[in-house]
NUPAKE-937975 format. One line per field, with one value per atom (N, C-alpha, C, CB): residue number from 1; residue in one letter; atom name; x, y, z. Coordinates in steps of 0.1 Angstrom, whole numbers, m for minus. Glycine has a CB too. Example, Ala and Ser with C-alpha at 12.3 -4.5 7.8 and 13.67 -1.06 7.14 Angstrom:
<atoms>
num = [1  1  1  1  2  2  2  2]
residuo = [A  A  A  A  S  S  S  S]
atomo = [N  CA  C  CB  N  CA  C  CB]
c1 = [132  123  132  113  128  137  129  141]
c2 = [m57  m45  m33  m45  m22  m11  0  m6]
c3 = [78  78  78  90  71  71  79  57]
</atoms>
This chain:
<atoms>
num = [1  1  1  1  2  2  2  2  3  3  3  3  4  4  4  4  5  5  5  5  6  6  6  6  7  7  7  7  8  8  8  8  9  9  9  9  10  10  10  10  11  11  11  11  12  12  12  12  13  13  13  13  14  14  14  14  15  15  15  15  16  16  16  16  17  17  17  17  18  18  18  18  19  19  19  19  20  20  20  20  21  21  21  21  22  22  22  22  23  23  23  23  24  24  24  24  25  25  25  25  26  26  26  26  27  27  27  27  28  28  28  28  29  29  29  29  30  30  30  30  31  31  31  31  32  32  32  32  33  33  33  33  34  34  34  34  35  35  35  35  36  36  36  36  37  37  37  37  38  38  38  38  39  39  39  39  40  40  40  40]
residuo = [M  M  M  M  E  E  E  E  L  L  L  L  A  A  A  A  I  I  I  I  V  V  V  V  F  F  F  F  D  D  D  D  L  L  L  L  T  T  T  T  K  K  K  K  Y  Y  Y  Y  R  R  R  R  F  F  F  F  H  H  H  H  I  I  I  I  D  D  D  D  F  F  F  F  S  S  S  S  L  L  L  L  A  A  A  A  V  V  V  V  F  F  F  F  S  S  S  S  F  F  F  F  S  S  S  S  F  F  F  F  C  C  C  C  G  G  G  G  I  I  I  I  M  M  M  M  S  S  S  S  V  V  V  V  H  H  H  H  K  K  K  K  K  K  K  K  I  I  I  I  V  V  V  V  P  P  P  P  F  F  F  F]
atomo = [N  CA  C  CB  N  CA  C  CB  N  CA  C  CB  N  CA  C  CB  N  CA  C  CB  N  CA  C  CB  N  CA  C  CB  N  CA  C  CB  N  CA  C  CB  N  CA  C  CB  N  CA  C  CB  N  CA  C  CB  N  CA  C  CB  N  CA  C  CB  N  CA  C  CB  N  CA  C  CB  N  CA  C  CB  N  CA  C  CB  N  CA  C  CB  N  CA  C  CB  N  CA  C  CB  N  CA  C  CB  N  CA  C  CB  N  CA  C  CB  N  CA  C  CB  N  CA  C  CB  N  CA  C  CB  N  CA  C  CB  N  CA  C  CB  N  CA  C  CB  N  CA  C  CB  N  CA  C  CB  N  CA  C  CB  N  CA  C  CB  N  CA  C  CB  N  CA  C  CB  N  CA  C  CB  N  CA  C  CB  N  CA  C  CB  N  CA  C  CB]
c1 = [933  948  950  955  944  945  939  939  928  922  931  909  939  948  959  954  964  974  969  979  957  951  949  937  945  943  957  937  967  981  985  991  982  986  978  983  965  958  963  943  966  971  985  973  993  1006  1004  1015  995  992  987  982  978  973  984  962  993  1005  1013  1013  1016  1023  1016  1026  1003  995  995  981  994  994  1007  991  1018  1032  1034  1042  1029  1030  1022  1026  1010  1002  1009  988  1014  1021  1033  1025  1041  1053  1049  1060  1039  1036  1030  1025  1022  1017  1028  1007  1037  1048  1057  1057  1059  1067  1060  1068  1047  1039  1040  1024  1040  1041  1055  1039  1065  1079  1081  1089  1075  1076  1069  1071  1057  1050  1057  1035  1063  1071  1083  1076  1090  1101  1098  1107  1086  1082  1079  1069  1075  1073  1087  1065  1097  1110  1117  1118  1118  1125  1115  1136  1113  1102  1106  1099  1108  1109  1106  1123]
c2 = [m493  m490  m475  m497  m468  m454  m446  m449  m452  m446  m446  m453  m457  m458  m447  m472  m445  m435  m421  m436  m418  m405  m403  m404  m414  m414  m411  m427  m417  m415  m401  m425  m395  m381  m372  m378  m374  m365  m366  m368  m378  m380  m372  m395  m374  m367  m352  m371  m347  m333  m328  m330  m335  m331  m330  m341  m340  m340  m327  m352  m323  m311  m299  m310  m298  m287  m286  m288  m297  m298  m293  m312  m298  m294  m279  m302  m274  m259  m251  m256  m256  m249  m249  m255  m260  m261  m252  m276  m252  m244  m229  m247  m224  m210  m206  m207  m215  m212  m210  m223  m220  m219  m207  m232  m203  m192  m179  m191  m178  m166  m165  m167  m177  m177  m172  m191  m177  m172  m157  m180  m152  m138  m130  m135  m134  m126  m126  m132  m137  m138  m129  m152  m129  m121  m106  m124  m102  m88  m84  m86  m93  m90  m87  m101  m95  m94  m82  m107  m82  m71  m62  m77  m50  m42  m35  m31  m43  m38  m49  m32]
c3 = [46  46  46  34  36  35  47  22  52  63  75  67  77  88  87  89  74  72  75  57  71  74  89  67  96  110  117  116  113  118  116  112  104  101  110  87  112  121  135  120  140  153  155  156  145  145  145  133  136  135  149  124  155  168  178  173  178  187  185  185  173  170  175  154  172  176  192  171  198  213  218  218  212  217  215  209  203  201  211  187  214  224  237  225  242  255  255  258  244  243  243  230  236  236  249  225  256  269  279  273  279  289  286  288  273  269  274  254  273  278  293  273  299  314  318  319  311  314  312  306  301  298  308  284  313  323  336  325  340  352  350  355  339  336  337  322  332  333  347  325  356  370  377  377  373  379  373  377  359  352  345  342  349  343  330  353  320  306  296  304]
</atoms>
């Protein structure tokens, strides 16, 4: 029972980390494109 709870938590944690990674990656991509268009 407890093992299943821990597994759910790690899966949830992984999902959060993955979402943050995707968000930061897309944010960096948007910023680099913005710098090419607007030079500041």
